[in-house]
N, CA and C atoms as an extended XYZ file, in Angstrom:
162
Properties=species:S:1:pos:R:3:atomname:S:1:resname:S:1:resid:I:1 pbc="F F F"
N       -64.314      -62.099      -53.058 N   UNK     1
C       -64.106      -63.519      -52.928 CA  UNK     1
C       -65.335      -64.227      -52.369 C   UNK     1
N       -66.344      -63.456      -52.023 N   UNK     2
C       -67.547      -64.062      -51.429 CA  UNK     2
C       -68.130      -65.171      -52.305 C   UNK     2
N       -68.161      -64.952      -53.630 N   UNK     3
C       -68.787      -65.953      -54.492 CA  UNK     3
C       -67.963      -67.240      -54.593 C   UNK     3
N       -66.696      -67.189      -54.186 N   UNK     4
C       -65.836      -68.375      -54.211 CA  UNK     4
C       -65.641      -68.980      -52.821 C   UNK     4
N       -66.344      -68.447      -51.836 N   UNK     5
C       -66.171      -68.881      -50.455 CA  UNK     5
C       -67.337      -69.763      -50.027 C   UNK     5
N       -67.000      -70.872      -49.409 N   UNK     6
C       -68.008      -71.792      -48.878 CA  UNK     6
C       -67.903      -71.762      -47.360 C   UNK     6
N       -69.037      -71.611      -46.701 N   UNK     7
C       -69.074      -71.550      -45.237 CA  UNK     7
C       -69.976      -72.654      -44.693 C   UNK     7
N       -69.499      -73.283      -43.624 N   UNK     8
C       -70.321      -74.261      -42.925 CA  UNK     8
C       -70.115      -74.063      -41.433 C   UNK     8
N       -71.148      -74.359      -40.676 N   UNK     9
C       -71.043      -74.302      -39.220 CA  UNK     9
C       -70.749      -75.688      -38.688 C   UNK     9
N       -69.756      -75.742      -37.821 N   UNK    10
C       -69.413      -76.983      -37.130 CA  UNK    10
C       -69.444      -76.657      -35.651 C   UNK    10
N       -70.486      -77.092      -34.986 N   UNK    11
C       -70.666      -76.720      -33.582 CA  UNK    11
C       -70.861      -75.217      -33.491 C   UNK    11
N       -70.049      -74.551      -32.676 N   UNK    12
C       -70.124      -73.098      -32.530 CA  UNK    12
C       -69.179      -72.359      -33.473 C   UNK    12
N       -68.465      -73.095      -34.313 N   UNK    13
C       -67.478      -72.477      -35.212 CA  UNK    13
C       -68.032      -72.359      -36.627 C   UNK    13
N       -67.602      -71.323      -37.323 N   UNK    14
C       -67.903      -71.173      -38.744 CA  UNK    14
C       -66.608      -71.443      -39.496 C   UNK    14
N       -66.624      -72.440      -40.367 N   UNK    15
C       -65.447      -72.822      -41.145 CA  UNK    15
C       -65.656      -72.308      -42.562 C   UNK    15
N       -64.599      -71.679      -43.114 N   UNK    16
C       -64.688      -71.131      -44.458 CA  UNK    16
C       -63.625      -71.780      -45.346 C   UNK    16
N       -63.977      -72.013      -46.595 N   UNK    17
C       -63.034      -72.536      -47.580 CA  UNK    17
C       -63.156      -71.670      -48.827 C   UNK    17
N       -62.020      -71.337      -49.404 N   UNK    18
C       -61.996      -70.518      -50.614 CA  UNK    18
C       -61.372      -71.337      -51.739 C   UNK    18
N       -61.981      -71.295      -52.911 N   UNK    19
C       -61.446      -71.985      -54.076 CA  UNK    19
C       -60.077      -71.387      -54.394 C   UNK    19
N       -59.028      -72.196      -54.305 N   UNK    20
C       -57.655      -71.712      -54.363 CA  UNK    20
C       -57.306      -71.053      -55.692 C   UNK    20
N       -57.687      -71.644      -56.803 N   UNK    21
C       -57.354      -71.043      -58.101 CA  UNK    21
C       -58.001      -69.668      -58.251 C   UNK    21
N       -59.214      -69.523      -57.763 N   UNK    22
C       -59.904      -68.232      -57.831 CA  UNK    22
C       -59.215      -67.206      -56.948 C   UNK    22
N       -58.776      -67.619      -55.773 N   UNK    23
C       -58.067      -66.724      -54.869 CA  UNK    23
C       -56.756      -66.258      -55.477 C   UNK    23
N       -55.990      -67.187      -56.040 N   UNK    24
C       -54.707      -66.824      -56.650 CA  UNK    24
C       -54.911      -65.883      -57.821 C   UNK    24
N       -55.903      -66.150      -58.660 N   UNK    25
C       -56.169      -65.266      -59.802 CA  UNK    25
C       -56.541      -63.868      -59.331 C   UNK    25
N       -57.378      -63.766      -58.313 N   UNK    26
C       -57.785      -62.458      -57.789 CA  UNK    26
C       -56.583      -61.693      -57.235 C   UNK    26
N       -55.698      -62.386      -56.528 N   UNK    27
C       -54.511      -61.729      -55.966 CA  UNK    27
C       -53.571      -61.280      -57.080 C   UNK    27
N       -53.326      -62.132      -58.051 N   UNK    28
C       -52.446      -61.774      -59.166 CA  UNK    28
C       -53.011      -60.580      -59.930 C   UNK    28
N       -54.308      -60.592      -60.199 N   UNK    29
C       -54.940      -59.465      -60.905 CA  UNK    29
C       -54.784      -58.173      -60.111 C   UNK    29
N       -54.985      -58.253      -58.804 N   UNK    30
C       -54.862      -57.070      -57.947 CA  UNK    30
C       -53.427      -56.548      -57.951 C   UNK    30
N       -52.454      -57.442      -57.879 N   UNK    31
C       -51.050      -57.032      -57.858 CA  UNK    31
C       -50.604      -56.459      -59.191 C   UNK    31
N       -51.179      -56.938      -60.289 N   UNK    32
C       -50.870      -56.356      -61.593 CA  UNK    32
C       -51.367      -54.912      -61.649 C   UNK    32
N       -52.523      -54.682      -61.063 N   UNK    33
C       -53.111      -53.347      -61.038 CA  UNK    33
C       -52.374      -52.427      -60.067 C   UNK    33
N       -51.985      -52.977      -58.910 N   UNK    34
C       -51.317      -52.182      -57.870 CA  UNK    34
C       -50.302      -53.070      -57.152 C   UNK    34
N       -49.007      -52.982      -57.506 N   UNK    35
C       -47.994      -53.847      -56.905 CA  UNK    35
C       -47.871      -53.709      -55.383 C   UNK    35
N       -48.381      -52.630      -54.821 N   UNK    36
C       -48.291      -52.404      -53.384 CA  UNK    36
C       -49.588      -52.768      -52.657 C   UNK    36
N       -50.504      -53.415      -53.324 N   UNK    37
C       -51.839      -53.679      -52.779 CA  UNK    37
C       -51.836      -54.482      -51.484 C   UNK    37
N       -50.875      -55.364      -51.307 N   UNK    38
C       -50.879      -56.224      -50.128 CA  UNK    38
C       -50.031      -55.679      -48.982 C   UNK    38
N       -49.442      -54.503      -49.172 N   UNK    39
C       -48.646      -53.905      -48.101 CA  UNK    39
C       -49.569      -53.213      -47.104 C   UNK    39
N       -49.165      -53.229      -45.837 N   UNK    40
C       -49.991      -52.585      -44.820 CA  UNK    40
C       -49.805      -51.063      -44.864 C   UNK    40
N       -50.635      -50.357      -44.171 N   UNK    41
C       -50.611      -48.893      -44.162 CA  UNK    41
C       -49.989      -48.324      -42.890 C   UNK    41
N       -49.447      -49.196      -42.040 N   UNK    42
C       -48.856      -48.723      -40.787 CA  UNK    42
C       -47.576      -47.946      -41.067 C   UNK    42
N       -47.452      -46.775      -40.485 N   UNK    43
C       -46.267      -45.946      -40.670 CA  UNK    43
C       -45.025      -46.570      -40.037 C   UNK    43
N       -45.206      -47.403      -39.003 N   UNK    44
C       -44.075      -47.991      -38.294 CA  UNK    44
C       -43.702      -49.390      -38.795 C   UNK    44
N       -44.261      -49.819      -39.902 N   UNK    45
C       -43.954      -51.139      -40.450 CA  UNK    45
C       -42.691      -51.042      -41.307 C   UNK    45
N       -41.595      -51.530      -40.767 N   UNK    46
C       -40.320      -51.426      -41.465 CA  UNK    46
C       -40.307      -52.215      -42.775 C   UNK    46
N       -40.890      -53.399      -42.776 N   UNK    47
C       -40.865      -54.240      -43.972 CA  UNK    47
C       -41.628      -53.586      -45.134 C   UNK    47
N       -42.848      -53.134      -44.890 N   UNK    48
C       -43.644      -52.532      -45.960 CA  UNK    48
C       -43.042      -51.209      -46.419 C   UNK    48
N       -42.494      -50.439      -45.486 N   UNK    49
C       -41.839      -49.177      -45.841 CA  UNK    49
C       -40.621      -49.464      -46.721 C   UNK    49
N       -39.832      -50.470      -46.371 N   UNK    50
C       -38.655      -50.818      -47.161 CA  UNK    50
C       -39.041      -51.243      -48.581 C   UNK    50
N       -40.130      -52.005      -48.709 N   UNK    51
C       -40.579      -52.433      -50.030 CA  UNK    51
C       -41.016      -51.227      -50.861 C   UNK    51
N       -41.720      -50.305      -50.242 N   UNK    52
C       -42.170      -49.114      -50.976 CA  UNK    52
C       -40.986      -48.285      -51.483 C   UNK    52
N       -39.913      -48.225      -50.716 N   UNK    53
C       -38.754      -47.415      -51.079 CA  UNK    53
C       -37.820      -48.132      -52.050 C   UNK    53
N       -37.976      -49.459      -52.198 N   UNK    54
C       -37.035      -50.200      -53.068 CA  UNK    54
C       -37.355      -50.029      -54.533 C   UNK    54
């Protein structure tokens, strides 16, 4: 997403903006390739474990 990300410094903060359509397309493409791509890897995460088992 680096090529779709714009960064500017405001005072001591770095503000980032990502082109929304590009972000959504990248996420959809990733999920088509791997439906579990956005799930965490924590063994104690009940929500992600439940999704994997469903």
